[in-house]
MIDOSE-1310 file (N, C-alpha, C; in nm, 2 decimals, decimal comma, always signed):
residues 149
mnfk	+0,04/-4,56/+3,69/+0,09/-4,66/+3,61/+0,07/-4,80/+3,68; +0,04/-4,89/+3,60/+0,01/-5,03/+3,66/+0,13/-5,12/+3,62; +0,18/-5,18/+3,73/+0,28/-5,28/+3,71/+0,21/-5,42/+3,72; +0,23/-5,50/+3,63/+0,16/-5,63/+3,63/+0,27/-5,74/+3,64
kinh	+0,23/-5,84/+3,72/+0,32/-5,95/+3,73/+0,28/-6,05/+3,62; +0,37/-6,10/+3,55/+0,35/-6,20/+3,45/+0,42/-6,33/+3,48; +0,36/-6,44/+3,49/+0,42/-6,56/+3,52/+0,45/-6,63/+3,38; +0,57/-6,65/+3,36/+0,62/-6,72/+3,24/+0,65/-6,86/+3,26
gktg	+0,60/-6,91/+3,36/+0,63/-7,05/+3,40/+0,77/-7,07/+3,46; +0,87/-7,09/+3,37/+1,00/-7,12/+3,42/+1,08/-7,00/+3,47; +1,06/-6,88/+3,40/+1,14/-6,76/+3,43/+1,11/-6,69/+3,56; +0,99/-6,70/+3,61/+0,97/-6,64/+3,74/+0,92/-6,50/+3,73
ngat	+0,99/-6,40/+3,79/+0,94/-6,26/+3,80/+0,96/-6,19/+3,67; +0,85/-6,13/+3,62/+0,86/-6,05/+3,50/+0,76/-5,93/+3,53; +0,81/-5,81/+3,53/+0,72/-5,69/+3,55/+0,72/-5,61/+3,42; +0,60/-5,57/+3,38/+0,58/-5,48/+3,26/+0,52/-5,35/+3,30
ldlt	+0,54/-5,25/+3,22/+0,49/-5,12/+3,25/+0,38/-5,09/+3,14; +0,26/-5,05/+3,19/+0,15/-5,02/+3,10/+0,17/-4,87/+3,06; +0,19/-4,85/+2,93/+0,22/-4,72/+2,87/+0,09/-4,65/+2,82; -0,02/-4,71/+2,83/-0,15/-4,65/+2,78/-0,18/-4,51/+2,85
pvvd	-0,17/-4,50/+2,98/-0,20/-4,37/+3,04/-0,10/-4,26/+3,00; +0,03/-4,30/+2,98/+0,13/-4,20/+2,93/+0,10/-4,15/+2,79; +0,06/-4,24/+2,71/+0,02/-4,21/+2,57/-0,10/-4,12/+2,57; -0,20/-4,15/+2,66/-0,32/-4,06/+2,67/-0,28/-3,92/+2,71
vvfn	-0,20/-3,91/+2,81/-0,16/-3,77/+2,86/-0,08/-3,70/+2,75; +0,01/-3,76/+2,68/+0,08/-3,69/+2,57/-0,01/-3,65/+2,46; -0,10/-3,74/+2,43/-0,20/-3,70/+2,32/-0,29/-3,58/+2,36; -0,33/-3,58/+2,49/-0,41/-3,47/+2,53/-0,33/-3,34/+2,53
llif	-0,21/-3,35/+2,57/-0,12/-3,23/+2,57/-0,10/-3,18/+2,43; -0,08/-3,27/+2,33/-0,07/-3,23/+2,19/-0,19/-3,16/+2,14; -0,31/-3,21/+2,17/-0,43/-3,15/+2,13/-0,44/-3,01/+2,19; -0,41/-3,00/+2,32/-0,43/-2,87/+2,40/-0,34/-2,77/+2,33
fals	-0,21/-2,80/+2,30/-0,12/-2,70/+2,25/-0,16/-2,67/+2,10; -0,20/-2,76/+2,03/-0,25/-2,74/+1,89/-0,36/-2,64/+1,89; -0,46/-2,66/+1,97/-0,58/-2,57/+1,98/-0,54/-2,44/+2,03; -0,45/-2,43/+2,13/-0,41/-2,30/+2,19/-0,34/-2,22/+2,08
lnfa	-0,25/-2,28/+2,00/-0,19/-2,20/+1,89/-0,28/-2,16/+1,79; -0,38/-2,24/+1,76/-0,48/-2,20/+1,66/-0,56/-2,08/+1,71; -0,61/-2,08/+1,83/-0,69/-1,97/+1,88/-0,60/-1,85/+1,90; -0,47/-1,86/+1,93/-0,39/-1,74/+1,94/-0,37/-1,68/+1,81
aasr	-0,36/-1,76/+1,70/-0,34/-1,70/+1,57/-0,47/-1,64/+1,52; -0,59/-1,69/+1,56/-0,71/-1,64/+1,52/-0,75/-1,51/+1,59; -0,70/-1,50/+1,72/-0,74/-1,38/+1,80/-0,67/-1,26/+1,76; -0,57/-1,27/+1,67/-0,50/-1,15/+1,63/-0,59/-1,06/+1,55
gidv	-0,69/-1,12/+1,49/-0,80/-1,05/+1,42/-0,76/-0,98/+1,30; -0,75/-0,85/+1,31/-0,74/-0,76/+1,19/-0,59/-0,74/+1,15; -0,57/-0,75/+1,02/-0,43/-0,74/+0,98/-0,39/-0,60/+0,96; -0,31/-0,55/+1,06/-0,27/-0,41/+1,06/-0,12/-0,41/+1,07
klpt	-0,05/-0,35/+0,98/+0,10/-0,33/+0,99/+0,13/-0,20/+1,06; +0,17/-0,20/+1,18/+0,19/-0,08/+1,26/+0,32/-0,02/+1,23; +0,33/+0,11/+1,24/+0,46/+0,18/+1,22/+0,55/+0,14/+1,34; +0,68/+0,16/+1,32/+0,77/+0,13/+1,43/+0,83/+0,25/+1,49
tssa	+0,87/+0,24/+1,62/+0,93/+0,36/+1,69/+1,02/+0,30/+1,80; +1,12/+0,37/+1,83/+1,22/+0,33/+1,94/+1,17/+0,37/+2,08; +1,07/+0,46/+2,09/+1,02/+0,50/+2,22/+0,89/+0,45/+2,26; +0,85/+0,33/+2,21/+0,72/+0,27/+2,24/+0,71/+0,23/+2,38
qslq	+0,59/+0,24/+2,44/+0,57/+0,21/+2,58/+0,44/+0,12/+2,58; +0,44/+0,02/+2,66/+0,33/-0,07/+2,67/+0,23/-0,01/+2,77; +0,10/-0,02/+2,75/+0,00/+0,03/+2,83/-0,09/-0,08/+2,89; -0,12/-0,07/+3,02/-0,21/-0,17/+3,08/-0,32/-0,09/+3,14
adql	-0,43/-0,08/+3,08/-0,54/+0,00/+3,13/-0,67/-0,05/+3,06; -0,78/+0,00/+3,12/-0,91/-0,03/+3,05/-0,90/+0,04/+2,91; -0,92/-0,04/+2,81/-0,90/+0,02/+2,68/-1,00/-0,03/+2,58; -1,03/+0,05/+2,48/-1,10/+0,01/+2,36/-1,00/+0,02/+2,24
tini	-1,01/-0,06/+2,15/-0,92/-0,06/+2,04/-0,99/-0,03/+1,91; -0,94/+0,07/+1,83/-0,99/+0,10/+1,70/-0,88/+0,06/+1,60; -0,91/-0,03/+1,51/-0,82/-0,08/+1,41/-0,86/-0,02/+1,28; -0,76/+0,04/+1,21/-0,78/+0,09/+1,07/-0,69/+0,02/+0,98
tktn	-0,75/-0,05/+0,88/-0,67/-0,13/+0,79/-0,61/-0,05/+0,68; -0,53/-0,11/+0,59/-0,47/-0,04/+0,48/-0,57/+0,01/+0,38; -0,69/-0,05/+0,38/-0,80/-0,01/+0,29/-0,90/+0,09/+0,36; -0,86/+0,14/+0,47/-0,94/+0,24/+0,55/-1,06/+0,18/+0,61
ktfl	-1,07/+0,04/+0,62/-1,18/-0,02/+0,70/-1,15/+0,00/+0,85; -1,26/+0,04/+0,92/-1,24/+0,07/+1,06/-1,32/-0,03/+1,14; -1,25/-0,08/+1,26/-1,31/-0,17/+1,35/-1,30/-0,12/+1,49; -1,40/-0,14/+1,57/-1,40/-0,11/+1,71/-1,41/-0,24/+1,78
ndkp	-1,30/-0,27/+1,86/-1,29/-0,40/+1,93/-1,32/-0,51/+1,83; -1,26/-0,51/+1,71/-1,27/-0,62/+1,61/-1,41/-0,63/+1,55; -1,50/-0,53/+1,57/-1,63/-0,53/+1,51/-1,63/-0,42/+1,41; -1,67/-0,45/+1,28/-1,67/-0,34/+1,18/-1,75/-0,22/+1,21
vsdl	-1,70/-0,11/+1,17/-1,77/+0,02/+1,18/-1,79/+0,08/+1,04; -1,91/+0,12/+1,01/-1,94/+0,16/+0,87/-1,88/+0,30/+0,84; -1,90/+0,40/+0,93/-1,85/+0,53/+0,90/-1,82/+0,60/+1,04; -1,78/+0,73/+1,03/-1,75/+0,80/+1,15/-1,87/+0,82/+1,24
ddlk	-1,99/+0,84/+1,19/-2,11/+0,86/+1,27/-2,14/+0,73/+1,35; -2,12/+0,61/+1,28/-2,14/+0,48/+1,34/-2,04/+0,46/+1,45; -1,91/+0,51/+1,43/-1,81/+0,49/+1,53/-1,84/+0,58/+1,65; -1,89/+0,70/+1,63/-1,93/+0,79/+1,75/-2,04/+0,72/+1,83
kklk	-2,14/+0,67/+1,76/-2,25/+0,61/+1,82/-2,21/+0,48/+1,91; -2,12/+0,40/+1,85/-2,08/+0,28/+1,92/-1,99/+0,32/+2,04; -1,91/+0,42/+2,02/-1,82/+0,46/+2,14/-1,91/+0,52/+2,25; -2,01/+0,59/+2,22/-2,10/+0,64/+2,32/-2,18/+0,53/+2,39
ekgd	-2,21/+0,42/+2,32/-2,27/+0,31/+2,38/-2,18/+0,24/+2,48; -2,05/+0,24/+2,45/-1,95/+0,18/+2,54/-1,94/+0,24/+2,68; -1,98/+0,37/+2,68/-1,99/+0,43/+2,81/-1,87/+0,50/+2,86; -1,79/+0,44/+2,95/-1,69/+0,50/+3,03/-1,59/+0,59/+2,95
pkal	-1,61/+0,73/+2,96/-1,52/+0,82/+2,89/-1,38/+0,82/+2,95; -1,36/+0,75/+3,06/-1,22/+0,75/+3,12/-1,14/+0,64/+3,05; -1,20/+0,55/+2,98/-1,13/+0,44/+2,91/-1,03/+0,49/+2,81; -0,93/+0,42/+2,79/-0,82/+0,46/+2,70/-0,86/+0,40/+2,56
ivir	-0,86/+0,49/+2,46/-0,88/+0,45/+2,32/-0,75/+0,43/+2,25; -0,72/+0,30/+2,21/-0,60/+0,27/+2,14/-0,63/+0,26/+1,99; -0,56/+0,35/+1,91/-0,58/+0,35/+1,76/-0,47/+0,27/+1,70; -0,50/+0,16/+1,63/-0,41/+0,08/+1,56/-0,42/+0,10/+1,41
adnd	-0,36/+0,20/+1,36/-0,37/+0,24/+1,22/-0,25/+0,17/+1,14; -0,29/+0,11/+1,03/-0,19/+0,06/+0,94/-0,09/+0,17/+0,90; +0,03/+0,13/+0,87/+0,14/+0,22/+0,83/+0,10/+0,30/+0,71; +0,02/+0,24/+0,62/-0,01/+0,30/+0,49/-0,14/+0,39/+0,49
vshg	-0,20/+0,40/+0,61/-0,32/+0,48/+0,62/-0,28/+0,63/+0,62; -0,36/+0,71/+0,55/-0,33/+0,85/+0,55/-0,34/+0,92/+0,68; -0,26/+1,02/+0,71/-0,27/+1,09/+0,83/-0,40/+1,16/+0,86; -0,46/+1,21/+0,75/-0,59/+1,27/+0,76/-0,70/+1,18/+0,81
hvva	-0,70/+1,05/+0,76/-0,80/+0,96/+0,81/-0,78/+0,93/+0,96; -0,66/+0,92/+1,00/-0,63/+0,89/+1,15/-0,68/+1,01/+1,23; -0,66/+1,13/+1,18/-0,70/+1,25/+1,25/-0,85/+1,26/+1,26; -0,92/+1,22/+1,15/-1,07/+1,22/+1,15/-1,12/+1,12/+1,25
imda	-1,05/+1,00/+1,26/-1,09/+0,90/+1,37/-1,07/+0,96/+1,51; -0,96/+1,03/+1,53/-0,93/+1,09/+1,66/-1,03/+1,20/+1,69; -1,08/+1,27/+1,59/-1,18/+1,37/+1,61/-1,31/+1,31/+1,65; -1,35/+1,20/+1,59/-1,47/+1,13/+1,62/-1,46/+1,08/+1,76
vkia	-1,35/+1,03/+1,81/-1,33/+0,98/+1,94/-1,35/+1,09/+2,04; -1,29/+1,21/+2,01/-1,31/+1,33/+2,10/-1,45/+1,37/+2,11; -1,52/+1,37/+1,99/-1,66/+1,41/+1,99/-1,75/+1,32/+2,07; -1,71/+1,19/+2,07/-1,78/+1,09/+2,15/-1,76/+1,10/+2,30
gfnr	-1,67/+1,19/+2,34/-1,65/+1,22/+2,48/-1,53/+1,15/+2,54; -1,44/+1,09/+2,47/-1,33/+1,02/+2,52/-1,21/+1,11/+2,50; -1,13/+1,13/+2,61/-1,01/+1,22/+2,61/-0,88/+1,15/+2,61; -0,88/+1,02/+2,64/-0,75/+0,95/+2,65/-0,73/+0,86/+2,52
iaia	-0,64/+0,91/+2,44/-0,62/+0,84/+2,31/-0,47/+0,80/+2,30; -0,44/+0,68/+2,25/-0,31/+0,64/+2,23/-0,30/+0,58/+2,09; -0,18/+0,60/+2,03/-0,15/+0,54/+1,90/-0,06/+0,42/+1,92; -0,11/+0,31/+1,86/-0,03/+0,18/+1,88/+0,08/+0,18/+1,77
vdak	+0,20/+0,13/+1,82/+0,31/+0,12/+1,73/+0,39/-0,01/+1,77; +0,47/-0,06/+1,68/+0,56/-0,17/+1,71/+0,69/-0,11/+1,76; +0,75/-0,17/+1,86/+0,88/-0,13/+1,91/+0,99/-0,16/+1,81; +1,07/-0,07/+1,78/+1,18/-0,09/+1,69/+1,29/-0,16/+1,77
kiek	+1,35/-0,26/+1,72/+1,46/-0,33/+1,78/+1,59/-0,24/+1,76; +1,64/-0,20/+1,87/+1,77/-0,12/+1,87/+1,88/-0,21/+1,89; +1,97/-0,21/+1,79/+2,09/-0,29/+1,79/+2,20/-0,22/+1,86; +2,27/-0,28/+1,95/+2,38/-0,22/+2,02/+2,49/-0,19/+1,92
qets	+2,54/-0,07/+1,91/+2,64/-0,04/+1,82/+2,78/-0,06/+1,89; +2,87/-0,13/+1,81/+2,99/-0,16/+1,87/+3,08/-0,04/+1,87; +3,14/+0,00/+1,99/+3,22/+0,11/+2,01/+3,37/+0,06/+2,00; +3,46/+0,15/+1,99/+3,60/+0,12/+1,98/+3,65/+0,05/+2,11
edsa	+3,58/+0,08/+2,23/+3,62/+0,02/+2,35/+3,58/-0,13/+2,35; +3,46/-0,16/+2,29/+3,41/-0,30/+2,29/+3,50/-0,38/+2,20; +3,54/-0,32/+2,09/+3,62/-0,40/+1,99/+3,77/-0,42/+2,04; +3,81/-0,34/+2,14/+3,95/-0,35/+2,19/+3,95/-0,47/+2,29
n	+3,84/-0,50/+2,36/+3,83/-0,61/+2,45/+3,83/-0,74/+2,39
């Protein structure tokens, strides 16, 4: 920030603060956060409403994701797959059979279709399969001891 001395003739010392750099920084931060939020929303990709469960666990591993939408459209890592044979072919191209396959099936997809996808994954040589779910929020139930306090 630059402090400038201004001579006003009679008054003597007058110091001002240049706010231009501050405005530039705030403007750049605004643009950065706006773009970050936009990319975060776009990276969610495929609209899948996952079933909920109270025993969900998060996984951190090398993984491939298979998304199945409500209309039974299938995607491998956000790229469309035409049918089960195409899915098998693309999985074999991915290589490492030790990778974890995460199946994100919409809540309205039939069980039979998910089983068919799991079978195609097994045929492609992958043995580690996980089903993605949303964690159910468990509310603490008030007991008689809690209400007495």
